[in-house]
Each structure stands twice: as C-alpha cells, then as structure tokens.
N, CA, C and O of each residue as an XYZ file, in Angstrom:
264
protein
N       5.638     20.910      6.734
C       5.861     19.552      6.302
C       4.767     19.147      5.323
O       3.580     19.364      5.569
N       5.174     18.573      4.244
C       4.237     18.150      3.219
C       3.605     16.812      3.605
O       4.293     15.914      4.090
N       2.307     16.685      3.392
C       1.643     15.428      3.734
C       1.836     14.412      2.610
O       1.874     14.767      1.432
N       1.955     13.165      2.990
C       2.109     12.082      2.027
C       0.775     11.391      1.824
O       0.011     11.202      2.771
N       0.505     11.024      0.610
C      -0.681     10.251      0.290
C      -0.232      8.846     -0.060
O       0.494      8.641     -1.033
N      -0.666      7.878      0.734
C      -0.288      6.485      0.500
C      -1.334      5.824     -0.375
O      -2.534      6.013     -0.174
N      -0.877      5.048     -1.347
C      -1.750      4.342     -2.267
C      -1.463      2.857     -2.182
O      -0.304      2.444     -2.225
N      -2.495      2.057     -2.063
C      -2.330      0.609     -2.033
C      -2.085      0.112     -3.451
O      -2.804      0.488     -4.377
N      -1.082     -0.725     -3.620
C      -0.728     -1.233     -4.949
C      -0.950     -2.715     -5.133
O      -0.928     -3.202     -6.263
N      -1.162     -3.448     -4.052
C      -1.385     -4.873     -4.227
C      -1.353     -5.618     -2.918
O      -0.892     -5.109     -1.896
N      -1.857     -6.846     -2.971
C      -1.903     -7.697     -1.795
C      -1.752     -9.124     -2.287
O      -2.557     -9.595     -3.090
N      -0.731     -9.812     -1.813
C      -0.497    -11.186     -2.248
C      -0.112    -12.079     -1.087
O       0.569    -11.653     -0.155
N      -0.554    -13.315     -1.155
C      -0.279    -14.275     -0.083
C       1.177    -14.723     -0.162
O       1.735    -14.897     -1.245
N       1.774    -14.903      1.012
C       3.155    -15.366      1.086
C       3.182    -16.808      1.573
O       2.768    -17.102      2.694
N       3.663    -17.685      0.740
C       3.879    -19.101      1.063
C       2.655    -19.805      1.624
O       2.781    -20.653      2.508
N       1.502    -19.473      1.134
C       0.268    -20.188      1.460
C       0.008    -20.274      2.961
O      -0.411    -21.319      3.457
N       0.250    -19.196      3.679
C       0.027    -19.162      5.122
C      -0.849    -17.993      5.501
O      -1.659    -17.526      4.699
N      -0.690    -17.520      6.722
C      -1.486    -16.401      7.215
C      -0.798    -15.056      6.989
O      -1.275    -14.029      7.474
N       0.288    -15.053      6.277
C       1.016    -13.807      6.019
C       0.758    -13.344      4.585
O       0.708    -14.138      3.645
N       0.596    -12.033      4.460
C       0.319    -11.425      3.171
C       1.312    -10.299      2.936
O       1.735     -9.627      3.876
N       1.679    -10.097      1.683
C       2.570     -9.002      1.327
C       1.719     -7.845      0.802
O       1.045     -7.966     -0.221
N       1.763     -6.732      1.516
C       1.015     -5.541      1.123
C       1.985     -4.557      0.478
O       3.015     -4.215      1.059
N       1.652     -4.113     -0.710
C       2.484     -3.163     -1.441
C       1.768     -1.826     -1.448
O       0.591     -1.748     -1.800
N       2.478     -0.771     -1.060
C       1.912      0.575     -1.090
C       2.937      1.499     -1.726
O       4.116      1.161     -1.832
N       2.478      2.655     -2.142
C       3.387      3.619     -2.739
C       3.024      5.022     -2.284
O       1.906      5.291     -1.844
N       4.002      5.904     -2.405
C       3.805      7.327     -2.147
C       4.816      8.095     -2.982
O       5.787      7.524     -3.478
N       4.585      9.380     -3.133
C       5.493     10.218     -3.894
C       6.503     10.848     -2.946
O       6.126     11.468     -1.951
N       7.776     10.689     -3.254
C       8.832     11.265     -2.429
C       8.780     12.782     -2.568
O       8.867     13.298     -3.682
N       8.636     13.515     -1.443
C       8.503     14.976     -1.540
C       9.768     15.679     -2.030
O       9.687     16.798     -2.537
N      10.919     15.054     -1.892
C      12.173     15.684     -2.303
C      12.419     15.501     -3.794
O      12.701     16.466     -4.505
N      12.310     14.250     -4.270
C      12.624     13.960     -5.664
C      11.410     13.955     -6.581
O      11.551     14.135     -7.791
N      10.216     13.752     -6.023
C       9.008     13.691     -6.839
C       8.779     12.329     -7.464
O       7.848     12.164     -8.252
N       9.617     11.337     -7.129
C       9.473      9.996     -7.680
C       8.501      9.167     -6.841
O       8.335      9.408     -5.645
N       7.872      8.201     -7.475
C       6.975      7.289     -6.776
C       7.834      6.212     -6.120
O       8.656      5.576     -6.779
N       7.639      6.015     -4.826
C       8.406      5.049     -4.049
C       7.476      3.922     -3.636
O       6.412      4.165     -3.065
N       7.876      2.680     -3.924
C       7.080      1.508     -3.531
C       7.644      0.941     -2.249
O       8.861      0.842     -2.089
N       6.757      0.565     -1.327
C       7.154     -0.017     -0.049
C       6.426     -1.346      0.110
O       5.267     -1.481     -0.284
N       7.110     -2.320      0.687
C       6.553     -3.650      0.888
C       6.447     -3.914      2.387
O       7.403     -3.687      3.129
N       5.287     -4.394      2.830
C       5.049     -4.706      4.229
C       4.405     -6.084      4.322
O       3.736     -6.531      3.391
N       4.612     -6.750      5.447
C       3.967     -8.030      5.702
C       2.867     -7.820      6.727
O       3.110     -7.286      7.809
N       1.651     -8.243      6.383
C       0.516     -8.171      7.297
C      -0.016     -9.591      7.490
O       0.253    -10.477      6.679
N      -0.767     -9.799      8.565
C      -1.295    -11.128      8.855
C      -2.808    -11.151      8.794
O      -3.477    -10.195      9.187
N      -3.332    -12.253      8.299
C      -4.769    -12.466      8.224
C      -5.045    -13.802      7.567
O      -4.366    -14.180      6.613
N      -6.029    -14.512      8.066
C      -6.327    -15.829      7.499
C      -6.945    -15.725      6.112
O      -6.676    -16.554      5.242
N      -7.766    -14.715      5.911
C      -8.439    -14.539      4.628
C      -8.053    -13.189      4.029
O      -7.499    -12.326      4.710
N      -8.352    -13.027      2.755
C      -8.013    -11.781      2.059
C      -8.668    -10.571      2.729
O      -8.057     -9.506      2.819
N      -9.885    -10.728      3.188
C     -10.594     -9.618      3.839
C      -9.858     -9.159      5.099
O      -9.720     -7.959      5.333
N      -9.389    -10.101      5.903
C      -8.640     -9.744      7.105
C      -7.316     -9.078      6.744
O      -6.880     -8.151      7.427
N      -6.683     -9.542      5.686
C      -5.426     -8.943      5.247
C      -5.656     -7.515      4.740
O      -4.825     -6.638      4.975
N      -6.760     -7.279      4.056
C      -7.084     -5.927      3.597
C      -7.307     -4.994      4.772
O      -6.861     -3.847      4.752
N      -7.992     -5.480      5.794
C      -8.206     -4.663      6.991
C      -6.890     -4.342      7.678
O      -6.686     -3.218      8.135
N      -5.996     -5.321      7.755
C      -4.688     -5.101      8.375
C      -3.874     -4.108      7.549
O      -3.174     -3.265      8.111
N      -3.958     -4.198      6.214
C      -3.258     -3.255      5.341
C      -3.794     -1.843      5.532
O      -3.016     -0.893      5.620
N      -5.107     -1.697      5.597
C      -5.713     -0.383      5.794
C      -5.341      0.198      7.156
O      -5.108      1.401      7.283
N      -5.287     -0.665      8.176
C      -4.879     -0.207      9.506
C      -3.424      0.250      9.494
O      -3.076      1.223     10.164
N      -2.579     -0.438      8.745
C      -1.176     -0.052      8.620
C      -1.047      1.315      7.963
O      -0.280      2.155      8.435
N      -1.774      1.548      6.897
C      -1.728      2.838      6.206
C      -2.244      3.940      7.114
O      -1.668      5.027      7.153
N      -3.317      3.680      7.842
C      -3.858      4.666      8.777
C      -2.847      4.990      9.876
O      -2.688      6.149     10.258
N      -2.170      3.966     10.379
C      -1.142      4.173     11.407
C       0.012      5.015     10.867
O       0.538      5.871     11.578
N       0.409      4.779      9.624
C       1.482      5.569      9.018
C       1.073      7.032      8.847
O       1.879      7.934      9.081
N      -0.155      7.266      8.447
C      -0.640      8.643      8.270
C      -0.698      9.350      9.615
O      -0.288     10.506      9.724
N      -1.201      8.673     10.639
C      -1.286      9.273     11.968
C       0.097      9.567     12.533
O       0.293     10.607     13.162
N       1.043      8.687     12.327
C       2.400      8.899     12.819
C       3.056     10.066     12.081
O       3.876     10.785     12.651
N       2.702     10.243     10.847
C       3.280     11.323     10.039
C       2.760     12.682     10.481
O       3.499     13.666     10.446
N       1.488     12.751     10.899
C       0.888     14.022     11.278
C       1.151     14.385     12.726
O       0.980     15.542     13.111
N       1.563     13.419     13.538
C       1.799     13.695     14.970
C       3.112     14.395     15.223
O       3.443     14.689     16.372
C-alpha cells in the first residue's frame, strides 16, 4: 500500500464562530491527481484551529498505516 502525504492548504473561519474550515490535499495514488478535501475543525482562536487541523491530519495518517 502506498503511503499518502497530506498537505495543509488553508484555514478559514466559518460564520464568525468557533468553527474553522481546514483544507488539505493529497495525491491520488491511482490517477496521480491532487485531491482537495475540506474538513470542519473547532477552536476559539486560529492557534487552536491549527492544532485541531494538525491532530486531524495525524489521525488520518495513523488510520492509514494501521
């Protein structure tokens, strides 16, 4: 199984609340195209949202290798 490398592409606040939209991308191993994925993370400040985004990416990598 080929390992995926996730890249963070952006972080933006959603509707001026505690929710943030985290954008990440990876290369599809079958087609070779870059695929963008959108996730919602929570955090009061940008720093907390970045930590939540990084934890999400780490969780995805761990789930992929298990």
